[in-house]
C-alpha positions as CSV (number, residue, x, y, z in Angstrom):
1,X,-17.5,-2.8,0.9
2,X,-15.6,0.0,0.0
3,X,-17.6,2.9,0.2
4,X,-16.5,4.9,-2.9
5,X,-18.8,7.1,-4.4
6,X,-17.0,7.3,-8.3
7,X,-18.1,7.3,-11.7
8,X,-16.0,3.8,-13.0
9,X,-14.4,2.9,-16.5
10,X,-13.4,-0.3,-16.3
11,X,-11.2,-2.3,-18.0
12,X,-10.8,-6.2,-19.7
13,X,-7.6,-8.1,-19.3
14,X,-4.6,-6.6,-20.7
15,X,-1.8,-9.0,-20.7
16,X,0.7,-7.3,-21.1
17,X,-0.2,-4.9,-24.2
18,X,0.8,-0.8,-22.7
19,X,0.3,0.3,-26.3
20,X,-3.5,-0.5,-26.1
21,X,-4.2,0.4,-22.7
22,X,-2.3,3.9,-23.1
23,X,-4.7,4.4,-26.3
24,X,-7.9,2.9,-24.5
25,X,-6.9,5.5,-21.4
26,X,-6.8,8.2,-24.1
27,X,-10.2,7.4,-25.7
28,X,-11.5,6.7,-22.4
29,X,-10.3,10.8,-21.5
30,X,-7.8,10.4,-19.4
31,X,-4.5,12.6,-19.1
32,X,-1.4,12.3,-18.6
33,X,-0.4,13.8,-15.3
34,X,2.4,13.8,-13.1
35,X,4.0,10.1,-14.7
36,X,0.3,8.8,-14.6
37,X,-3.0,9.1,-16.1
38,X,-6.5,11.3,-14.3
39,X,-9.9,11.9,-15.7
40,X,-10.6,15.6,-16.0
41,X,-14.1,14.9,-14.3
42,X,-13.1,12.8,-11.7
43,X,-13.5,9.4,-12.9
44,X,-11.2,6.3,-11.5
45,X,-10.4,3.0,-13.4
46,X,-11.1,-0.2,-12.5
47,X,-8.9,-3.3,-13.9
48,X,-10.6,-6.9,-14.0
49,X,-7.4,-8.8,-13.7
50,X,-4.8,-10.3,-16.1
51,X,-2.6,-7.8,-16.6
52,X,0.7,-10.0,-17.1
53,X,1.6,-12.8,-19.7
54,X,1.3,-13.2,-23.8
55,X,1.5,-9.3,-24.8
56,X,5.0,-8.0,-25.7
57,X,5.7,-5.8,-22.4
58,X,4.1,-7.4,-19.4
59,X,6.8,-5.4,-17.2
60,X,5.4,-1.7,-18.6
61,X,1.9,-2.9,-17.8
62,X,2.7,-3.4,-14.1
63,X,4.8,-0.5,-14.5
64,X,1.5,1.6,-15.4
65,X,-1.0,-0.3,-13.5
66,X,1.1,0.2,-10.1
67,X,1.1,4.1,-10.5
68,X,-2.8,4.2,-11.3
69,X,-3.5,2.2,-8.0
70,X,-0.9,3.8,-5.8
71,X,-1.9,7.8,-7.0
72,X,-5.3,6.5,-6.2
73,X,-6.6,6.5,-9.8
74,X,-7.7,2.6,-10.6
75,X,-8.7,-0.5,-8.8
76,X,-7.5,-4.0,-9.3
77,X,-8.9,-7.5,-8.4
78,X,-6.7,-10.6,-9.8
79,X,-6.9,-13.0,-12.7
80,X,-5.8,-15.9,-12.3
81,X,-2.5,-14.9,-14.0
82,X,-1.6,-12.8,-11.4
83,X,-2.9,-15.8,-8.6
84,X,-0.7,-18.4,-10.3
85,X,2.2,-16.1,-10.5
86,X,1.8,-15.6,-7.0
87,X,1.0,-19.5,-6.3
88,X,4.8,-20.0,-8.1
89,X,6.6,-17.6,-6.0
90,X,6.2,-18.7,-3.2
91,X,6.7,-22.5,-4.3
92,X,9.9,-21.5,-5.5
93,X,10.6,-17.7,-5.5
94,X,13.4,-19.0,-8.8
95,X,10.4,-19.8,-10.8
96,X,9.5,-16.3,-11.1
97,X,11.4,-14.0,-14.1
98,X,14.0,-11.6,-12.0
99,X,12.1,-7.9,-13.3
100,X,8.8,-9.2,-12.2
101,X,9.8,-9.8,-8.3
102,X,9.8,-6.2,-7.4
103,X,6.1,-5.8,-8.3
104,X,5.7,-8.9,-6.9
105,X,4.2,-7.4,-3.1
106,X,2.2,-5.2,-4.2
107,X,0.4,-8.0,-6.3
108,X,-0.1,-9.3,-3.1
109,X,-1.6,-6.4,-1.9
110,X,-4.7,-7.1,-4.5
111,X,-7.8,-8.2,-3.3
112,X,-9.5,-11.4,-4.9
113,X,-13.1,-9.2,-5.8
114,X,-15.0,-6.1,-5.0
115,X,-18.3,-5.4,-4.3
116,X,-19.2,-1.2,-4.2
117,X,-22.4,0.2,-3.4
118,X,-23.4,0.2,-7.2
119,X,-21.7,-2.9,-8.4
120,X,-19.3,-5.9,-8.1
121,X,-16.3,-7.0,-9.4
122,X,-14.3,-10.5,-9.9
123,X,-12.2,-11.9,-13.0
124,X,-14.2,-14.9,-13.6
125,X,-17.2,-15.4,-11.5
126,X,-19.1,-14.0,-8.5
127,X,-20.3,-17.7,-7.0
128,X,-21.8,-16.7,-3.7
129,X,-20.6,-19.4,-1.8
130,X,-16.9,-19.2,-3.2
131,X,-17.4,-15.1,-2.2
132,X,-18.0,-17.0,1.4
133,X,-15.1,-18.9,1.6
134,X,-12.9,-16.2,0.6
135,X,-14.1,-12.9,2.0
136,X,-11.6,-12.8,5.1
137,X,-9.1,-14.4,3.1
138,X,-5.7,-12.1,2.3
139,X,-3.1,-12.7,-0.4
140,X,-0.3,-11.6,1.2
141,X,-0.9,-15.0,3.6
142,X,1.5,-17.2,2.9
143,X,-0.1,-19.7,4.4
144,X,-3.6,-19.4,2.7
145,X,-1.7,-19.6,-0.5
146,X,0.1,-23.1,0.2
147,X,-3.6,-24.2,0.8
148,X,-4.7,-23.1,-2.5
149,X,-1.8,-25.2,-4.0
150,X,-4.0,-28.5,-3.4
151,X,-6.9,-28.0,-6.1
152,X,-9.3,-30.1,-4.3
153,X,-9.2,-28.0,-1.2
154,X,-12.0,-26.2,-0.1
155,X,-10.2,-22.4,-0.5
156,X,-8.2,-24.5,-4.2
157,X,-11.6,-25.1,-5.0
158,X,-13.0,-21.6,-4.5
159,X,-10.2,-19.7,-6.0
160,X,-10.7,-21.8,-8.9
161,X,-14.2,-21.1,-9.9
162,X,-13.7,-16.9,-9.0
163,X,-10.7,-16.6,-10.9
164,X,-11.3,-19.3,-13.6
165,X,-14.9,-19.7,-13.6
166,X,-17.2,-23.2,-13.1
167,X,-16.3,-25.5,-15.8
168,X,-17.9,-28.8,-16.6
169,X,-17.0,-31.7,-18.0
170,X,-17.6,-32.5,-22.0
171,X,-18.8,-35.8,-23.3
172,X,-16.4,-37.6,-24.9
173,X,-18.6,-38.0,-28.2
174,X,-18.4,-34.4,-28.7
175,X,-15.5,-32.0,-30.8
176,X,-15.1,-28.8,-28.8
177,X,-12.7,-26.3,-29.5
178,X,-11.5,-22.9,-28.1
179,X,-10.7,-19.8,-29.7
180,X,-6.8,-20.7,-29.7
181,X,-7.9,-24.0,-31.5
182,X,-7.3,-25.8,-28.4
183,X,-8.8,-28.9,-28.3
184,X,-11.0,-28.7,-24.9
185,X,-12.3,-31.4,-22.1
186,X,-13.8,-28.9,-20.2
187,X,-16.2,-26.4,-20.6
188,X,-16.9,-23.0,-19.3
189,X,-20.2,-22.2,-18.8
190,X,-22.8,-19.2,-18.6
191,X,-22.2,-19.3,-13.9
192,X,-24.7,-16.4,-13.3
193,X,-28.0,-18.9,-15.8
194,X,-28.1,-21.1,-12.2
195,X,-28.7,-24.7,-11.5
196,X,-29.2,-26.7,-15.0
197,X,-29.8,-30.7,-15.5
198,X,-28.6,-30.7,-18.8
199,X,-26.9,-28.0,-21.2
200,X,-25.3,-27.4,-24.9
201,X,-23.7,-25.3,-26.5
202,X,-25.4,-22.2,-25.8
203,X,-24.7,-22.3,-22.4
204,X,-21.9,-21.7,-22.6
205,X,-19.5,-18.6,-22.5
206,X,-18.5,-18.6,-24.9
207,X,-21.0,-19.8,-27.1
208,X,-20.0,-23.2,-29.3
209,X,-22.1,-22.4,-32.4
210,X,-20.8,-26.4,-33.8
211,X,-23.0,-28.0,-30.2
212,X,-25.9,-25.9,-29.8
213,X,-28.1,-29.1,-30.8
214,X,-25.9,-31.5,-28.8
215,X,-27.5,-31.6,-25.3
216,X,-25.5,-33.6,-22.7
217,X,-26.2,-34.1,-18.9
218,X,-24.1,-31.8,-15.9
219,X,-24.1,-32.1,-12.4
220,X,-26.5,-29.3,-11.2
221,X,-25.2,-28.6,-7.8
222,X,-21.9,-27.9,-9.1
223,X,-22.8,-24.7,-11.4
224,X,-25.1,-23.5,-7.5
225,X,-26.9,-19.7,-7.2
226,X,-28.6,-17.7,-10.0
227,X,-27.3,-14.0,-10.3
228,X,-30.6,-12.8,-10.3
229,X,-31.1,-10.0,-13.0
230,X,-32.0,-7.4,-9.8
231,X,-28.9,-7.7,-8.5
232,X,-26.1,-5.7,-8.7
233,X,-24.5,-5.2,-12.1
234,X,-21.6,-7.6,-12.0
235,X,-18.2,-6.9,-14.2
236,X,-15.5,-9.4,-15.3
237,X,-13.1,-10.1,-17.3
238,X,-11.2,-14.0,-18.8
239,X,-13.6,-15.6,-20.8
240,X,-12.2,-14.4,-24.3
241,X,-15.1,-13.1,-26.1
242,X,-15.4,-13.4,-29.9
243,X,-16.5,-10.3,-31.6
244,X,-20.0,-11.2,-31.9
245,X,-20.5,-12.5,-28.3
246,X,-22.3,-9.8,-26.5
247,X,-20.3,-9.0,-23.7
248,X,-23.5,-7.1,-22.0
249,X,-26.1,-9.6,-20.6
250,X,-28.6,-8.3,-18.4
251,X,-26.3,-7.6,-15.5
252,X,-23.8,-9.1,-16.7
253,X,-20.5,-7.4,-18.4
254,X,-17.7,-8.9,-19.4
255,X,-14.9,-6.6,-20.5
256,X,-12.4,-9.2,-21.7
257,X,-12.6,-9.4,-26.2
258,X,-9.1,-11.4,-26.0
259,X,-6.5,-9.1,-26.8
260,X,-4.4,-12.3,-27.9
261,X,-6.3,-13.0,-30.3
262,X,-8.4,-9.6,-31.6
263,X,-5.9,-6.9,-30.4
264,X,-8.2,-4.5,-29.2
265,X,-8.9,-4.1,-25.9
266,X,-12.2,-3.1,-23.8
267,X,-14.1,-1.3,-21.3
268,X,-17.3,-0.2,-20.1
269,X,-18.1,3.3,-19.2
270,X,-20.6,3.0,-15.5
271,X,-21.7,6.3,-14.5
272,X,-23.7,5.6,-11.7
273,X,-28.0,5.8,-11.9
274,X,-27.6,4.7,-15.7
275,X,-29.1,1.5,-16.7
276,X,-26.6,-1.1,-17.5
277,X,-26.1,-1.1,-21.8
278,X,-23.7,-2.3,-24.2
279,X,-23.7,1.6,-25.7
280,X,-21.2,2.0,-22.7
281,X,-18.3,-0.5,-24.1
282,X,-15.8,1.3,-25.5
283,X,-12.8,-1.1,-27.9
284,X,-9.4,0.2,-29.2
285,X,-8.7,-0.1,-32.8
286,X,-8.0,-2.7,-35.1
287,X,-5.2,-3.4,-35.9
C-alpha cells in the first residue's frame, strides 16, 4: 500500500481526448509548469485507466499523462484498453501502431490497481479474490501477460474481472442494448451488491430502464463478496454512465461518463477526511 498522504483528483477514462483532459485539469486548478501541470495546493491526480483509443489523439494524451506521472504529479492504473494493447504487443509487435510503441515500456510500468490509506482505485471491479490473485503480478513480466492469453485461466479470469467488470449472461428472450445501441448477450452488473440468485435491469451498471421488471436467475457465486459501505471508498472508470445514472453510490464512485458518447470528461475531488458526496464531482463543459 503506497504511503502517500495527499488530496487526489481522480479522472475518468480519457480515451484519446487531450483537449478535454487539459480543460478538466484547468477546471481542477492545475497550472502549466515546466511542460506539465502542477496544482498550487499540492493535490495529485489519479487516472483510472483507458487513456487510449476512440478519441482524436491518443498519442497526445499519453504524452500529457506520462509527463504528469514522471514528474510525480499523477498516478495511473491500467484499463482494459491498455492491457489489451500490452497483450497485442507481446503476441505480435507488428499489431501495434508504430507511434504508440515508444510508450509501451511506460504503460507496462503502471499497476493494475492502487490502494492508499483512505481509498482504492481499479478500472472496473475491486473483486477481492481476483485482487489477491493479481497482487504479486507485474505487467512488465512477459510470462504473466502470456498466461492471460487464455481468458479461462485463473489469471485471465482475474484480469477480465478487475478490468472489464463482472458480467452475467442475458436470457435470449430479452433485448438488451448498450449505450452504443449494440445488442449484448451479457450485462455488466453492480458487482458491489454481493451474491444474488435473481437480478433485473436495476442490478445492471448502468441500469437498464427497459428491463427493470424482467427478473432472471444467475449464478450467485460468480459475483463474489459484497463491497461493504464502511470499507474504503473505491474509484472506478469503465462503465460509460449516462448523465442520469448516479456516479456516487455510497462508497463506490464511477468517474466514467462516457467521453465518447457525451464529449464530457469527469473527475472526483477527493479530500482527506471528507465524506464521499456527489458535490465533489467535476466535469468539463458540454460540447
